[in-house]
C-alpha positions as CSV (number, residue, x, y, z in Angstrom):
1,M,85.8,94.1,144.5
2,R,86.3,95.9,141.2
3,R,87.1,94.3,138.0
4,L,89.1,96.1,135.4
5,S,91.2,95.6,132.3
6,A,94.7,96.7,131.7
7,L,93.4,99.9,130.2
8,F,96.1,102.6,130.2
9,L,98.5,100.7,132.4
10,G,99.3,97.9,130.0
11,V,102.2,97.5,127.6
12,L,102.5,100.4,125.2
13,I,102.0,99.2,121.6
14,S,104.8,99.5,119.1
15,C,104.4,98.9,115.3
16,G,107.9,97.5,115.5
17,I,110.9,98.6,113.6
18,A,112.3,95.1,113.7
19,A,110.5,92.1,112.0
20,G,107.2,93.1,111.7
21,G,101.9,105.5,131.7
22,F,102.8,112.3,139.6
23,G,102.4,115.6,140.4
24,Y,105.1,115.2,143.1
25,S,108.7,116.1,142.7
26,Y,110.4,113.3,144.5
27,S,114.0,112.2,144.4
28,F,113.7,108.4,144.3
29,V,117.3,107.3,144.6
30,S,120.7,108.7,144.1
31,A,122.2,108.8,140.6
32,D,124.5,105.9,141.5
33,A,122.4,102.8,140.8
34,E,125.2,100.2,140.8
35,C,124.6,97.0,142.6
36,R,121.3,97.9,144.2
37,E,119.6,95.1,146.2
38,V,115.9,94.8,145.4
39,Y,113.0,92.4,145.7
40,V,112.0,91.1,142.3
41,G,108.4,92.0,141.4
42,G,106.2,90.4,138.7
43,M,103.1,90.6,140.8
44,P,100.0,92.4,139.4
45,A,98.9,95.6,141.1
46,G,95.7,97.7,140.8
47,F,96.3,101.5,140.6
48,T,93.8,104.2,141.3
49,L,95.4,107.5,140.3
50,S,94.1,111.0,141.1
51,A,94.3,113.8,138.6
52,G,94.5,116.3,141.5
53,G,91.3,118.0,140.3
54,A,88.9,117.8,137.5
55,Q,90.9,117.2,134.3
56,V,89.4,118.4,131.1
57,I,89.5,115.7,128.4
58,G,87.1,117.3,126.0
59,I,85.2,120.5,125.2
60,C,81.5,120.3,124.3
61,E,78.4,122.4,123.7
62,V,75.5,122.9,126.1
63,M,72.0,123.1,124.8
64,S,70.3,125.8,126.9
65,E,66.9,127.5,126.6
66,R,68.7,130.3,124.8
67,G,70.3,128.0,122.3
68,V,73.7,126.3,122.0
69,C,76.3,127.7,124.4
70,T,80.0,127.0,124.8
71,P,81.0,128.5,128.2
72,A,84.2,126.6,128.7
73,S,85.5,127.3,125.2
74,D,84.5,131.0,125.4
75,A,86.4,131.3,128.7
76,G,89.6,129.9,127.2
77,I,89.5,126.4,128.8
78,R,91.5,123.8,126.9
79,T,91.7,120.1,126.8
80,G,94.3,118.9,129.3
81,D,93.5,121.7,131.8
82,V,92.9,120.7,135.4
83,I,90.2,122.6,137.4
84,T,91.5,122.8,140.9
85,K,89.2,125.4,142.4
86,A,85.7,126.8,141.5
87,A,84.2,129.8,143.2
88,G,87.1,129.7,145.7
89,I,86.4,126.1,146.7
90,K,88.9,123.3,146.2
91,V,87.9,120.8,143.6
92,E,89.2,117.2,143.7
93,T,86.3,115.2,142.2
94,I,83.7,115.5,139.5
95,S,80.9,115.5,142.0
96,E,82.4,118.4,143.9
97,L,82.6,120.5,140.7
98,N,79.0,119.6,139.8
99,E,77.8,120.7,143.3
100,I,79.5,124.1,142.9
101,L,78.0,124.6,139.5
102,S,74.5,123.7,140.9
103,K,74.8,126.2,143.7
104,S,75.9,128.9,141.2
105,K,72.4,129.1,139.8
106,G,73.8,130.5,136.6
107,K,75.9,133.3,138.2
108,S,79.4,133.9,136.9
109,I,82.1,132.0,138.8
110,E,85.9,132.0,138.8
111,L,87.8,128.8,138.0
112,C,91.4,128.1,139.1
113,V,93.0,126.1,136.3
114,R,96.3,124.3,136.2
115,R,97.8,124.2,132.7
116,G,101.2,122.6,132.6
117,E,103.3,124.4,135.0
118,N,101.1,127.5,135.1
119,T,98.0,128.4,137.1
120,L,95.3,130.5,135.5
121,A,92.2,132.3,136.8
122,L,89.3,132.1,134.3
123,S,85.8,133.4,134.7
124,L,82.7,131.9,133.1
125,Q,79.0,131.6,133.5
126,P,77.4,128.2,133.9
127,V,74.2,127.6,131.8
128,K,71.2,125.4,132.6
129,D,71.0,122.4,130.3
130,K,67.6,122.3,128.6
131,V,67.3,118.5,128.9
132,T,68.6,117.7,132.3
133,G,68.0,121.0,134.1
134,R,71.6,120.9,135.5
135,Y,74.0,123.8,135.3
136,K,76.9,123.0,133.0
137,I,80.0,124.7,131.5
138,G,80.6,122.4,128.5
139,V,83.4,120.1,129.5
140,L,84.1,116.4,129.6
141,I,86.2,115.7,132.7
142,R,87.7,113.0,134.8
143,D,89.1,113.1,138.3
144,S,90.9,109.7,138.5
145,V,91.6,106.7,136.4
146,S,92.2,103.0,137.4
147,G,93.8,100.0,135.8
148,I,96.3,97.2,136.4
149,G,100.0,96.9,135.8
150,T,103.0,94.9,137.0
151,V,105.4,95.9,139.9
152,T,109.0,95.6,138.7
153,Y,110.9,95.8,142.0
154,I,110.7,96.9,145.6
155,D,113.8,98.5,147.1
156,K,115.0,96.3,150.0
157,Q,116.0,99.2,152.2
158,T,113.4,101.8,151.5
159,R,110.4,99.7,150.4
160,R,109.9,102.1,147.5
161,F,108.7,100.4,144.3
162,G,108.9,101.0,140.6
163,S,106.4,99.7,138.0
164,L,105.3,99.7,134.4
165,G,108.5,101.1,132.8
166,H,106.6,103.6,130.6
167,S,104.4,106.6,130.9
168,V,100.6,106.3,131.5
169,V,97.9,107.2,129.0
170,G,94.2,107.3,129.5
171,E,91.5,105.8,127.3
172,D,91.5,109.1,125.4
173,H,95.2,108.4,124.6
174,Q,96.3,111.5,126.4
175,E,99.3,111.2,128.7
176,M,98.3,111.3,132.4
177,K,99.5,113.8,135.0
178,I,98.7,112.6,138.5
179,A,98.7,114.0,142.1
180,G,99.1,110.7,143.9
181,G,97.0,107.5,144.2
182,K,96.7,104.2,145.9
183,V,98.1,100.7,145.1
184,Y,96.0,97.6,145.6
185,Q,96.6,93.8,145.5
186,C,95.2,92.5,142.3
187,S,94.3,89.1,140.9
188,I,94.4,88.4,137.1
189,V,91.1,86.7,136.2
190,S,91.2,86.4,132.4
191,V,93.5,87.0,129.4
192,S,92.7,88.3,125.9
193,K,95.4,86.7,123.8
194,G,97.5,88.9,121.6
195,I,97.5,88.2,117.8
196,R,99.3,89.8,114.9
197,G,97.8,93.3,114.4
198,K,95.9,93.3,117.8
199,A,97.4,93.6,121.3
200,G,96.0,91.3,124.0
201,E,95.4,92.3,127.6
202,L,95.1,91.1,131.1
203,R,92.0,91.6,133.1
204,G,92.2,91.8,136.9
205,M,90.2,92.4,140.1
206,F,91.1,94.4,143.1
207,L,91.3,92.1,146.1
208,N,90.7,94.7,148.9
209,E,89.8,98.3,149.4
210,E,92.6,99.0,152.0
211,G,95.4,99.3,149.6
212,I,99.0,98.0,150.0
213,G,100.8,101.3,149.3
214,S,100.7,104.7,147.8
215,A,101.5,105.9,144.2
216,E,103.4,109.1,144.5
217,K,105.1,109.8,141.2
218,L,104.4,109.2,137.5
219,C,106.9,109.9,134.8
220,D,108.1,108.5,131.4
221,C,109.6,105.5,133.2
222,G,106.4,104.4,135.1
223,I,104.7,104.7,138.4
224,Y,106.6,105.0,141.7
225,G,105.6,104.9,145.3
226,Q,105.8,103.4,148.7
227,V,104.8,99.9,149.8
228,S,103.2,99.9,153.3
229,D,104.9,98.3,156.2
230,S,102.1,95.7,156.4
231,Y,102.8,94.3,153.0
232,D,104.7,91.0,153.3
233,V,107.8,90.8,151.2
234,T,109.4,87.8,152.9
235,S,108.5,85.5,150.1
236,L,110.0,87.7,147.4
237,Q,113.3,86.9,145.8
238,T,116.2,89.3,146.4
239,V,118.7,90.1,143.6
240,Q,121.2,92.7,142.6
241,T,120.6,95.0,139.7
242,S,122.9,94.9,136.7
243,E,124.6,97.6,134.7
244,I,123.5,97.7,131.1
245,D,127.1,97.1,129.9
246,E,126.8,93.6,131.5
247,V,123.7,92.7,129.4
248,K,124.3,90.6,126.3
249,P,122.1,89.1,123.6
250,G,121.0,85.6,124.6
251,S,118.8,83.8,127.1
252,A,117.1,85.6,129.9
253,Y,113.8,85.3,131.7
254,I,110.9,87.4,133.0
255,Y,108.6,87.2,136.0
256,S,105.0,87.9,135.2
257,T,101.5,87.0,136.4
258,V,99.0,86.0,133.8
259,S,96.6,84.2,136.2
260,G,95.9,84.7,139.9
261,V,98.3,86.6,142.1
262,C,101.6,84.7,142.0
263,P,104.3,85.5,139.4
264,K,105.8,82.8,137.3
265,K,109.2,82.5,135.6
266,Y,109.2,82.5,131.8
267,T,112.0,82.2,129.3
268,V,112.9,85.0,126.8
269,D,115.8,85.9,124.5
270,I,117.5,89.3,124.5
271,V,117.7,90.0,120.8
272,K,119.3,93.4,120.9
273,V,120.8,95.8,123.4
274,D,120.7,99.5,122.9
275,K,122.1,101.3,125.9
276,H,121.8,104.8,124.4
277,N,118.1,104.6,123.5
278,K,116.2,107.4,125.2
279,S,112.7,106.0,124.6
280,N,112.6,103.2,127.2
281,K,113.6,100.7,124.5
282,N,117.0,99.5,125.6
283,F,116.3,95.9,124.8
284,V,114.5,94.0,122.1
285,I,113.2,90.8,123.7
286,K,111.5,87.7,122.2
287,I,109.2,85.4,124.3
288,T,110.4,81.8,123.9
289,D,108.4,80.2,126.7
290,K,105.8,77.9,125.1
291,D,103.5,78.0,128.1
292,L,103.4,81.8,128.1
293,I,102.8,81.9,124.3
294,N,100.0,79.4,124.7
295,E,98.4,81.4,127.5
296,T,98.8,85.0,126.2
297,G,100.2,84.9,122.6
298,G,103.3,86.7,123.9
299,I,103.4,90.1,125.5
300,V,100.0,91.7,126.3
301,Q,98.8,94.8,128.0
302,G,99.1,94.6,131.7
303,M,102.5,92.8,131.5
304,S,104.4,96.1,131.3
305,G,106.7,96.3,134.3
306,S,107.4,92.5,134.3
307,P,111.0,92.3,135.5
308,I,113.7,90.9,133.1
309,L,116.6,89.0,134.6
310,Q,119.8,87.6,133.1
311,D,122.5,85.7,134.9
312,G,120.6,86.1,138.2
313,K,120.5,89.9,138.0
314,L,117.7,92.3,137.4
315,I,118.4,94.1,134.1
316,G,115.1,95.8,133.2
317,A,111.4,95.6,132.6
318,V,109.1,94.8,129.7
319,T,107.6,98.0,128.3
320,H,106.2,97.6,124.7
321,V,104.9,94.9,122.4
322,F,105.4,94.8,118.7
323,L,101.9,95.0,117.2
324,N,102.9,92.9,114.2
325,D,104.5,90.2,116.4
326,P,103.2,89.8,120.0
327,T,106.1,87.5,120.9
328,R,108.5,90.4,120.5
329,G,108.7,93.7,122.4
330,Y,111.0,96.2,124.1
331,G,112.4,96.5,127.6
332,I,113.8,99.4,129.6
333,D,117.2,99.4,131.4
334,I,116.6,98.9,135.2
335,N,119.0,101.8,135.9
336,A,116.8,104.2,133.8
337,M,113.9,103.2,136.1
338,I,115.9,103.5,139.3
339,R,117.3,106.9,138.5
340,E,113.8,108.2,138.6
C-alpha cells in the first residue's frame, strides 16, 4: 500500500477576494445537463496519472570529462516538452529513456518531442556524467504523478465519474497534461489542519493495486473517467443535478471524507452565487459544521471535488480554499463539470 498526501490533487489555494488539476479528446455528456441523475460522491480516490512519455520539468547541466555540457538546452528542448520517442523507440517511463541513453554510448540520437499540439524531431548527443558514469542529456523529467482527491459524482447510466472540479498541477506548480491513468480506492489516514495563511491537507493510502477504474481526461474542471463494473455503487445516494439558477444563498451541505473511506455530511452556507464566473468559482461557501472545523480547520487540500448539495440536489463541488480563512472557499457549478 502506498501512502501519499493530497499533493497536486488537493484544493487549489486562493488568497481570497472576499474577507480575507488527459490527453484524450472525449465527449463526456451532451450539452444538455438538466436533471441528470447521478450517484453522490464524497469518497476519496487515489489517482496515478501518466504523462504519456517523459515530461521535462527542468533543464540542467551535465558535468562531463570535457567540462560542463547542456545537450538538451543546445538541442532546443524546453520545460514542459514531453519526450515520446528516443532513437525511434517509444518512451513511456523514465527508466525506458535511461536505457536508450545508456545504449547510445554517446552517439547522437533523435528525440520525438510533444510540445503543446505540435510534434518535433530534435537531435542531440548524450554525454557521460563524470560522477555517475551514466549517459545524460541534462533534463529533469517525470513520467507520472500520484495523489488523492475526491470523487464528485458517478453518472447512474454510464458509470462515468467526475472529480476535483479544477485543473491539476504538479509539485513544480506546472499544470499537468496526461495520457490516462488509474483510479484506486483510498483511505484517509491523517489530516494536517488548515490555519490562516497556510492550507491544510489530507493524507491517504491506496488500499489495493488493482484499481477501481480509469482516468481518461483531465481539464480545467477536473479528472474524468470510467468506474469499473466491479465497483459497488449500491450504497451510494442517488440525486438529481440542479441548474445554477435554482441555487440561492443560504444553507447547504457537502459530502467529504476526512477519515477512513466513508463520506460524511457536513453543513455549509452558500454565501454568494456567480453563475457567469469562468474560473470554476461559481459559489462562495463557508463551512459552518463544527465537527469539520474541529477536524480540519475548514477546507483542506484533498477535499476538492467534495459534492455540494442544496435542497436535495447536487449543485456543484468544492474547488478552492481562501488562504486567509480556511473556513471559506469556492465551488464550481455541477453543470460546468458535467459539460466536460
